[in-house]
C-alpha positions, 0 to 999 in steps of 0.5 A: 563490477560484481567481482570488484564489489565482492572483493571489498571488505568493510563492516560499515556501509558501502557508499558510492557518491557522485553528488552532481553526476549519475549513479547507475546500478545494474544486476548487483548483489551486496549482502555484506552491509548497507549500500548507500548511493549518494547523488543528493545535490543535483545527480540522479540514480538508476537501478536496473536489472536486479539489485539485492542488498542488505540495506539500501539508501539512495539519495538523488537531487534529480530523480531516481529511476527504477527498472529493477527488482530491488530487494533488501533484507532490511530497509529501502530508503528512496529520496529522489528529490533530496534537495527539494520537491521541485526538480523541474517537473520530473518525477522524484521516483519513477518505477517501471512496470513489473519492478518490485520494491521489497524491504523484507525485514524493514521499512520501505521509505519513499520521499520522507525528505524531499517530498517529491512526486512518485510515479509507478507503472503497473503491474507494480509491487511495493512490499515491506515487512515493517511498514511503508511510508509515502511522503510524495504524491503518487501517480499510478499508470500503465496496465494492471494492478498496483499491489501494496503489502506493508506487513509481508512477514505477517507479524502485525506491525507493518502499517501503510502510511501516507502524508496528508499531501501524498495523494494517490491518483490512478491516471490510466483507465487500464489500471485494473486494481489497487490492492492494499494489505497491511497491519494498519492504514493511515490515509489522510490524503486522497486515493482517486482510483479512476475506475480501478477496483480498490481492495483493503485487507488486514494482514493475517497477523494483526489483532485477530485480523479484524477490520473496522470502518468507523467507530473503534480505532483499534486494529486495521481501521479506516475512519469516516474521513479516510473513507471519504478520501477513497473515490472510484467508479468501480468497486471498493472491497474490504476484507477477504480470505485473511479477514476474521471479522468486519465491524462497521459503525456510523459510516455516512456516504463513504467511500465513493464507489459503484459498489462497496463489498464487505467479506469476512471469510478467514474462518468458520466463525468470521462475522460482518457486523453493523453496530453503533450509529446508523450507516448510510451508503450511496452505493450498492452494498454486498456483504458476505461472511462464513458465519453471521451477518449482524445488523444491529443498527439502521442501514440506509442505502441509495443502491441495492443490498445483498447479504450472505451469511454462512457463505461456506454453507456449513449450516453455522451462519445466520442473518441476525 
């Protein structure tokens, strides 16, 4: 019970072990030290209700199911296929709708050992202060948004990283949005969003909140190959209210979307710039900035183009 756990005194991690059985945690608060749940051989772990801990590490050989708001003031490590990725076709990590995974001052680390399949129902919230690491393929289903923020403390060090085999697939047409905020993104895998809207935005704490597509790899950057991995029949948007500027350099026919939206509106000096090599977009392109829109290179489009400078109508933005 909660009272029994409260009575435990230790300066080390509190470990519960049932390597071949099942471990269920329901409505637990343990703020003293780290909590380790070990069912790593062939057991399972279930998290239900509300689970609040200092640090959490859960290891299972037969999957982790999450129907809880899981909050750690440090890191959260979830390994549902600890003995290997093949667990009989089951999901290594299965997250129910409305469940929040939060690592306040640490990392959210998913399937770094077993590399098993991950499923998350929407609405879903994956949140971390120091980054999110995804090493298993992810299926997003349900109805609503998949919201990911890897730099919630806005200190500019929380990146979102996917392994090359960790493809993200939206399997339900009722999933409306894939929303990603981070200090940086590593996307060597596919992001196939079905018809969902896909949004990328740098956290307010990273390198002046500059978003770069192609070209210079500093700050929040997506390369040509990473952009090619993004596929949706909806809109892909880059930037927003936290984005100071967007720089686009030598992008060719990526991402694959109906519309590509570029928005820089953090301050009255926020610009969108097309520089370097020529850019080709196989979609409609909508650009908005509170200050200038600078077209310093060739733009080729198969769809429409809408450019809005001085979006806040303060008289300081131009189309250059």
